C-alpha positions as CSV (number, residue, x, y, z in Angstrom):
1,M,31.2,-42.7,75.9
2,A,29.7,-38.4,74.4
3,K,27.3,-39.0,77.4
4,K,29.5,-40.1,80.2
5,A,32.2,-37.1,79.5
6,E,29.4,-34.8,79.8
7,L,28.5,-36.6,83.1
8,L,31.9,-36.0,84.6
9,E,32.8,-32.5,83.5
10,K,29.1,-31.1,85.3
11,A,30.2,-33.7,88.3
12,A,33.5,-31.8,88.1
13,E,32.0,-28.5,87.8
14,L,29.6,-29.4,91.8
15,G,32.9,-30.8,93.4
16,L,32.1,-34.8,92.8
17,K,34.6,-37.3,93.5
18,V,33.6,-39.2,90.7
19,T,35.6,-40.7,87.8
20,E,35.7,-42.8,84.6
21,K,35.3,-46.0,86.9
22,N,32.4,-45.2,87.7
23,T,29.3,-46.2,85.8
24,I,27.0,-43.6,83.7
25,A,24.1,-44.1,86.1
26,E,27.0,-43.7,89.9
27,I,27.4,-40.3,88.1
28,E,23.5,-39.4,87.2
29,A,21.9,-40.8,90.9
30,A,25.4,-38.5,92.2
31,I,24.4,-35.2,90.6
32,A,20.2,-36.1,91.3
33,D,21.0,-36.4,94.8
34,T,23.2,-33.0,95.2
35,A,21.1,-31.1,93.0
36,K,17.8,-32.2,95.9
37,A,20.0,-31.2,98.5
38,E,20.9,-27.8,97.0
39,V,16.7,-27.2,96.4
40,V,16.2,-28.4,100.2
41,A,18.7,-26.0,101.7
42,E,16.6,-23.1,100.0
43,E,13.7,-24.0,100.8
44,A,15.5,-24.2,104.8
45,P,15.0,-20.9,106.6
46,A,18.5,-19.0,106.9
47,T,19.4,-19.5,110.9
48,A,21.6,-16.5,113.1
49,K,24.2,-17.4,115.8
50,A,21.3,-15.5,118.0
51,G,18.1,-14.4,118.2
52,K,15.1,-15.0,117.5
53,R,16.0,-17.2,114.0
54,S,18.4,-19.2,116.0
55,A,18.1,-22.6,115.6
56,K,17.1,-23.2,119.3
57,S,14.6,-20.4,119.0
58,L,12.8,-21.5,116.0
59,R,12.8,-25.3,117.8
60,E,11.6,-23.9,120.7
61,A,8.7,-21.9,118.6
62,E,8.3,-25.0,116.4
63,E,7.6,-27.3,120.0
64,V,4.9,-24.0,120.9
65,A,3.5,-24.1,118.0
66,E,3.0,-28.0,118.6
67,K,1.7,-28.0,122.0
68,E,-0.9,-25.1,120.9
69,A,-2.1,-27.3,118.4
70,R,-2.3,-30.3,120.8
71,K,-4.3,-28.0,122.8
72,E,-6.8,-27.2,120.1
73,A,-7.3,-30.4,119.8
74,G,-8.1,-31.3,123.4
75,D,-5.3,-33.8,123.2
76,T,-4.2,-34.1,126.7
77,T,-1.5,-37.4,126.3
78,P,1.2,-36.5,127.6
79,A,3.8,-35.4,124.5
80,D,6.5,-38.1,125.3
81,G,4.5,-40.9,124.3
82,T,4.3,-42.0,128.2
83,E,0.7,-43.3,129.0
84,A,-1.1,-40.5,130.8
85,T,-1.8,-40.8,135.0
86,V,-5.6,-41.6,136.0
87,A,-6.7,-39.9,139.6
88,K,-7.5,-43.1,141.7
89,G,-10.9,-42.8,143.9
90,P,-14.0,-41.1,143.4
91,K,-14.3,-37.0,142.3
92,P,-13.8,-34.8,145.7
93,V,-16.8,-33.2,146.3
94,T,-16.9,-29.7,147.7
95,R,-19.7,-29.3,149.9
96,P,-21.7,-26.1,150.1
97,L,-20.9,-22.7,152.5
98,I,-24.0,-23.3,154.9
99,E,-22.8,-27.3,156.1
100,R,-19.6,-26.3,156.2
101,R,-20.8,-24.2,159.2
102,G,-20.8,-25.2,163.0
103,K,-24.1,-26.7,164.4
104,N,-24.8,-23.1,165.8
105,Y,-25.3,-20.8,163.2
106,R,-27.2,-23.2,160.7
107,K,-29.7,-23.7,163.5
108,A,-30.3,-19.9,163.7
109,A,-30.0,-19.4,159.4
110,E,-32.9,-21.6,159.6
111,L,-34.8,-18.7,160.8
112,V,-34.0,-16.0,158.0
113,E,-35.4,-16.1,155.0
114,S,-32.4,-15.7,152.4
115,D,-34.9,-14.3,149.4
116,K,-37.5,-12.1,151.7
117,L,-36.6,-8.3,152.8
118,Y,-37.8,-8.0,155.7
119,S,-38.6,-4.6,157.6
120,L,-36.3,-2.9,160.0
121,E,-38.4,-3.5,162.9
122,E,-38.4,-7.5,161.7
123,A,-35.2,-7.7,160.8
124,L,-33.7,-6.4,163.8
125,D,-36.1,-8.9,166.3
126,L,-34.9,-11.8,163.9
127,A,-30.9,-10.9,164.6
128,T,-31.6,-10.8,168.2
129,K,-32.7,-14.7,168.0
130,T,-30.0,-15.5,165.2
131,S,-27.1,-15.2,166.8
132,P,-25.1,-18.4,167.3
133,S,-22.5,-17.1,170.2
134,K,-22.6,-17.5,173.7
135,F,-21.5,-13.7,174.3
136,D,-23.7,-10.5,174.5
137,A,-22.5,-9.7,170.3
138,S,-23.5,-6.8,168.6
139,V,-25.8,-5.8,166.1
140,E,-24.1,-4.7,162.9
141,V,-26.0,-2.6,159.9
142,H,-23.7,-2.9,156.3
143,V,-25.4,-0.1,153.9
144,R,-24.3,-0.1,149.9
145,L,-24.3,3.4,149.2
146,N,-24.4,4.3,145.8
147,V,-21.6,6.6,145.8
148,D,-17.8,6.8,144.6
149,P,-15.3,7.0,147.4
150,R,-12.7,8.8,145.7
151,Q,-14.8,12.2,144.9
152,A,-14.5,13.8,147.9
153,D,-18.3,15.3,148.1
154,Q,-19.3,11.7,147.9
155,N,-16.5,10.5,151.1
156,I,-19.0,10.2,153.1
157,R,-17.8,10.9,157.0
158,A,-19.6,11.6,160.2
159,T,-21.0,11.0,163.7
160,V,-24.4,10.0,164.7
161,S,-25.3,10.4,169.1
162,L,-26.9,6.5,169.3
163,P,-30.3,7.0,172.0
164,N,-28.9,4.1,174.1
165,G,-25.5,4.1,173.6
166,T,-23.0,1.3,171.8
167,G,-23.3,-0.9,174.5
168,K,-19.5,-0.8,175.2
169,T,-17.8,1.1,177.7
170,V,-16.2,4.0,176.0
171,R,-12.3,4.8,177.3
172,V,-12.0,8.4,176.7
173,A,-8.7,11.0,176.8
174,V,-8.9,14.5,176.8
175,F,-5.1,16.8,175.7
176,A,-5.7,20.6,176.4
177,P,-4.6,23.0,178.8
178,E,-4.6,22.6,182.6
179,A,-7.4,24.8,182.8
180,D,-9.5,22.3,181.3
181,H,-8.4,19.4,182.9
182,K,-11.0,19.4,185.8
183,A,-14.1,19.8,183.5
184,A,-13.0,17.0,181.5
185,T,-12.1,14.8,184.9
186,A,-16.1,15.5,185.7
187,A,-17.0,14.6,182.3
188,G,-16.4,11.5,182.9
189,A,-12.5,11.3,181.2
190,D,-10.7,8.3,181.8
191,I,-7.0,10.1,180.7
192,V,-6.5,13.5,181.3
193,G,-3.3,15.5,180.7
194,D,-0.9,17.4,178.9
195,E,3.0,17.0,178.9
196,T,2.4,13.9,180.7
197,F,0.0,12.5,178.1
198,L,2.6,12.8,175.6
199,A,4.9,11.4,178.0
200,Q,2.5,7.9,177.3
201,L,2.4,9.0,173.5
202,D,6.0,8.7,173.5
203,K,6.0,5.1,174.9
204,E,3.3,3.9,172.6
205,T,1.0,3.6,175.5
206,L,-2.8,3.8,173.9
207,N,-5.0,2.9,176.6
208,F,-8.0,4.2,175.3
209,D,-10.3,4.8,172.5
210,V,-11.4,8.0,172.1
211,L,-8.7,10.8,172.0
212,I,-10.2,14.3,172.2
213,A,-8.0,17.7,172.0
214,T,-8.5,21.4,171.3
215,P,-7.6,23.2,168.4
216,Q,-4.5,24.9,169.7
217,Y,-3.2,21.5,170.7
218,M,-3.6,20.0,167.8
219,P,-0.4,20.8,166.0
220,R,1.8,19.0,169.1
221,L,-0.3,15.8,168.0
222,G,1.4,16.0,164.2
223,K,4.3,14.1,165.1
224,Y,2.5,11.3,166.7
225,A,0.1,11.0,163.4
226,R,1.6,7.9,162.1
227,L,1.1,6.5,165.7
228,L,-2.5,7.5,165.9
229,G,-3.9,7.4,162.4
230,P,-3.7,4.0,161.5
231,R,-5.5,3.3,164.7
232,G,-8.7,6.1,164.0
233,L,-7.4,7.5,166.9
234,M,-5.9,11.2,165.7
235,P,-8.8,13.6,166.5
236,N,-10.6,15.0,163.9
237,P,-12.8,18.1,163.8
238,K,-15.5,15.9,161.0
239,S,-15.4,13.6,164.0
240,G,-16.4,15.8,166.8
241,T,-13.1,14.7,168.5
242,V,-11.3,18.2,167.8
243,A,-13.0,20.5,170.5
244,T,-13.1,24.3,172.2
245,D,-16.0,23.0,174.7
246,V,-14.2,19.8,176.4
247,T,-17.3,18.8,178.6
248,K,-20.1,18.4,175.7
249,A,-17.4,16.7,173.1
250,V,-16.7,13.8,176.7
251,T,-20.1,14.2,177.6
252,E,-21.5,12.9,173.9
253,A,-18.4,10.4,173.6
254,K,-19.2,8.2,176.7
255,A,-23.2,8.8,175.7
256,G,-23.2,6.6,172.4
257,K,-21.0,9.2,169.9
258,V,-19.5,6.9,167.2
259,E,-18.6,7.5,163.6
260,Y,-18.6,5.6,160.2
261,R,-17.2,6.7,156.8
262,V,-17.8,4.8,153.6
263,D,-14.9,2.2,152.4
264,K,-13.6,1.7,149.3
265,Q,-16.0,-0.4,148.5
266,A,-18.5,2.5,149.0
267,I,-19.9,0.4,152.2
268,V,-20.9,1.5,155.2
269,H,-20.4,-0.4,158.4
270,L,-21.7,0.5,162.0
271,S,-22.9,-1.3,165.4
272,V,-26.3,-0.5,166.6
273,G,-25.9,-2.2,170.2
274,K,-25.9,-5.3,171.5
275,I,-28.2,-8.4,171.9
276,S,-29.4,-7.5,175.4
277,F,-30.5,-3.7,173.9
278,G,-33.8,-5.7,173.3
279,T,-35.8,-4.8,169.7
280,D,-36.7,-1.4,171.1
281,K,-34.2,-0.3,171.6
282,L,-31.7,-1.3,168.4
283,V,-34.4,-0.1,166.6
284,E,-33.7,3.2,168.1
285,N,-30.5,3.5,167.6
286,A,-30.6,2.2,163.6
287,K,-33.0,5.2,163.4
288,A,-31.1,7.4,164.1
289,F,-28.1,6.2,162.4
290,F,-30.0,6.4,159.3
291,D,-31.8,9.8,159.9
292,S,-27.6,11.0,159.9
293,L,-26.8,9.0,156.9
294,T,-29.4,10.4,155.0
295,A,-28.7,13.7,155.7
296,Q,-25.0,13.1,154.6
297,K,-26.1,12.0,150.6
298,P,-24.7,14.3,148.1
299,A,-26.1,17.2,146.4
300,S,-24.2,16.0,143.3
301,L,-25.4,12.0,143.2
302,K,-27.2,11.2,140.6
303,G,-29.9,8.4,140.6
304,G,-30.5,6.1,144.2
305,Y,-28.3,6.7,147.2
306,V,-29.0,3.5,149.2
307,K,-28.4,0.1,147.3
308,S,-28.7,-2.4,149.7
309,I,-28.9,-3.0,153.3
310,N,-28.1,-6.2,155.6
311,L,-28.3,-6.7,159.0
312,S,-25.9,-9.6,161.2
313,T,-24.8,-10.0,164.7
314,S,-21.1,-10.6,165.2
315,Q,-21.3,-14.2,164.5
316,G,-24.9,-14.5,163.3
317,P,-25.8,-14.7,159.4
318,G,-27.2,-12.4,157.0
319,I,-30.6,-10.5,157.6
320,K,-31.3,-8.3,153.9
321,V,-33.3,-5.6,154.9
322,E,-36.5,-3.9,152.5
323,N,-34.5,-0.6,150.9
324,F,-36.6,2.4,153.0
325,V,-34.0,4.9,152.4
326,N,-35.3,5.6,148.6
């Protein structure tokens, strides 16, 4: 009975609802259950009402840990116990890019050896034979340079007069004093004016490809910078479109003077003529362009100037050209 009395005292201290009617075994079991519950409560982390220690956050953290463990183990079965869905039918097959091209393009591409570096003359001759388009396509030169366009001295921008022109009809507009109007018209300018020309710009009428202005008239074009700039029509001294000799500027623009500049990827793109020019004229134009490009090599540049050269027609396959510049 002494043992039972001690157990009842201990149970009373723990706040258990047991009496003398309970057996010693029942009292001991109640005390043991209470002790076990206290141990579990001590081991369990204390939770807060909100934040990272809240019950919700702890539960979500456990779910994320479980998901990462399943991912590392390569277990792709659904977590809810349902069966994984299996895609029906054969696995989709992605065709090579050349097979997704048109029939005419594939036929033209067969003439080009993808691993071969052609000389400039061979590449231009091959370009005239690999145009899949029905129109008179342009022959384009793409040169990747070893420059950083973000550096002011390496931001290549210049003009070149192609000996045989570009094959395109260039519409030239001249914004100059009235004294220069007659000479500009005689040189072949399509639009000549001062106040009347500004009235066209006010209406956003841009029916020209090149705009030439005299230095004293340039400030008056400032308000139209947002209209002309994004379209590449704003006159610039580097491109020769800001000139005191209006007649010479118009003649050069009509004859095939074009501007080229390096883009953000350090590549220069330029059309050197049409397929109808024939190989000889295209070679003359291309050599004039490369002579101009070579002259623009920055003095601060270390290493080679040109990384790679490629040719292509408007819709034709690319042709790799041997690097004869470096």
